[in-house]
C-alpha positions in Angstrom: -0.4 0.1 0.0 1.4 3.4 -0.8 1.6 6.3 1.1 -1.7 8.5 -1.8 -3.5 4.8 -0.2 -3.5 6.3 2.8 -4.3 9.3 3.0 -8.3 8.8 2.2 -9.0 10.8 5.2 -9.1 14.6 7.1 -6.0 14.9 9.4 -7.9 16.9 12.3 -4.0 18.2 12.7 -4.6 19.7 8.8 -7.8 21.6 9.1 -5.6 23.1 11.9 -2.3 24.1 9.7 -5.4 25.1 7.3 -6.5 27.4 9.7 -3.7 28.9 12.0 0.2 28.2 9.1 -0.4 32.0 8.4 -0.5 32.9 11.6 3.0 33.4 11.3 3.1 35.9 8.2 2.4 38.9 10.8 5.0 37.7 13.5 7.6 37.5 10.7 6.8 40.6 8.6 6.1 41.8 11.7 9.1 45.7 12.1 10.6 44.6 8.3 11.2 47.5 6.4 9.8 47.5 2.8 13.9 46.7 1.6 14.2 44.1 3.7 11.5 42.6 2.1 12.0 43.1 -1.6 15.9 42.1 -0.8 16.4 39.6 -2.9 20.0 37.1 -2.1 23.3 37.3 -3.9 21.9 34.2 -5.3 19.0 36.1 -7.2 16.3 33.9 -5.7 13.1 35.3 -4.7 12.6 38.3 -1.8 10.2 37.4 1.3 7.6 39.1 -0.1 7.7 37.1 -3.8 7.5 34.0 -1.8 4.5 35.4 0.1 3.1 36.0 -3.3 3.8 32.8 -5.2 1.8 31.5 -1.5 -0.9 34.0 -3.4 -1.1 32.9 -6.3 -0.6 28.9 -5.0 -4.1 30.2 -3.2 -5.6 30.1 -6.8 -4.2 27.4 -8.8 -4.5 25.2 -5.7 -7.9 26.5 -5.4 -8.8 25.9 -9.3 -7.5 22.4 -8.6 -9.9 21.2 -5.7 -12.8 22.0 -7.7 -11.3 19.3 -10.3 -10.6 17.0 -8.4 -14.1 18.0 -6.8 -15.3 17.6 -10.1 -13.6 15.6 -12.6 -12.5 11.8 -13.0 -9.1 11.7 -11.6 -7.5 14.8 -12.8 -4.7 15.4 -14.4 -2.4 18.7 -13.4 1.5 19.4 -14.8 4.1 20.0 -11.9 3.4 24.0 -11.2 6.3 26.3 -12.4 4.9 29.9 -11.7 8.0 31.2 -13.6 5.5 29.5 -16.4 2.2 31.1 -15.7 1.1 33.7 -17.0 -1.1 35.1 -13.2 2.6 34.8 -11.5 3.4 38.1 -12.9 0.2 40.3 -11.6 1.2 38.3 -7.6 4.5 39.0 -8.4 4.0 42.5 -9.1 1.8 43.9 -5.8 3.3 45.2 -3.0 2.9 43.8 0.9 0.0 45.0 1.7 -2.2 43.6 -1.2 -0.5 40.3 -1.2 -1.3 39.9 2.5 -5.0 41.5 2.1 -5.6 38.7 -1.3 -4.2 35.9 0.6 -6.0 36.5 4.0 -9.3 36.6 1.5 -7.6 32.9 -0.1 -7.1 31.0 3.0 -10.9 31.9 4.0 -12.2 30.6 1.4 -10.1 27.2 1.3 -11.7 27.2 4.8 -14.3 27.3 3.9 -14.6 24.9 1.4 -12.3 22.5 2.8 -14.3 22.4 5.8 -17.7 22.3 3.9 -16.5 19.2 2.1 -18.6 15.0 2.9 -16.2 12.3 4.0 -15.6 10.6 0.7 -14.6 13.6 -0.7 -10.9 13.2 0.6 -10.9 10.3 -1.2 -11.4 11.7 -4.5 -7.7 11.5 -6.0 -6.6 13.7 -8.9 -2.8 12.8 -10.5 0.5 14.9 -10.7 2.6 14.4 -13.1 5.1 14.6 -10.9 4.2 13.0 -8.3 1.3 10.5 -9.4 -2.8 9.7 -8.2 -3.2 11.3 -5.0 -6.3 11.5 -3.2 -8.1 15.3 -2.5 -7.0 14.8 1.7 -3.0 14.0 0.7 -3.1 17.2 -2.0 -4.6 19.5 0.9 -1.1 17.9 3.3 0.8 18.8 0.0 -0.4 22.5 0.1 0.6 22.8 3.5 4.0 21.4 3.9 4.8 23.4 0.3 3.3 26.6 1.9 5.1 25.6 5.1 8.8 25.9 2.8 7.7 29.2 1.3 7.1 30.7 4.6 10.7 29.3 5.8 12.3 30.3 3.0 10.4 34.4 4.1 11.9 33.5 7.6 15.9 32.7 5.7 15.0 35.8 3.4 13.8 38.0 5.9 16.8 37.6 8.6 19.5 37.8 6.5 22.5 39.5 6.9 
């Protein structure tokens, strides 16, 4: 049995993380100057603001995928790449406050949709181009881990000397 088959139900920790994980955004950005928020590392990787914009844009992508998983039989999804996404440029160009406001609204929408689902809905599947068939519960875990990774990158960017 694969991990994907074990994850056929929503775990309470997922609901807790969905409701609370973004609380760290306020703490992380508290007192950060606009220069620090927009500063890119020498590697040229995304700034803290751009990582937050990515989290916002990925909420939109995930909500679209959620809709497809709930309305289609095992839809297939390509790996998401911001640089190939026409919607990314719009998010990337937003200022911090616009990103934060948009992200809060999207998160509330996502919480409403996820918590309104029936237990059997979490068994529905979507096929990821790299990870194969995954239940909706596993897709949600993937979403939360991906988001946590970008929150860690924000932490790094804001504290780098």
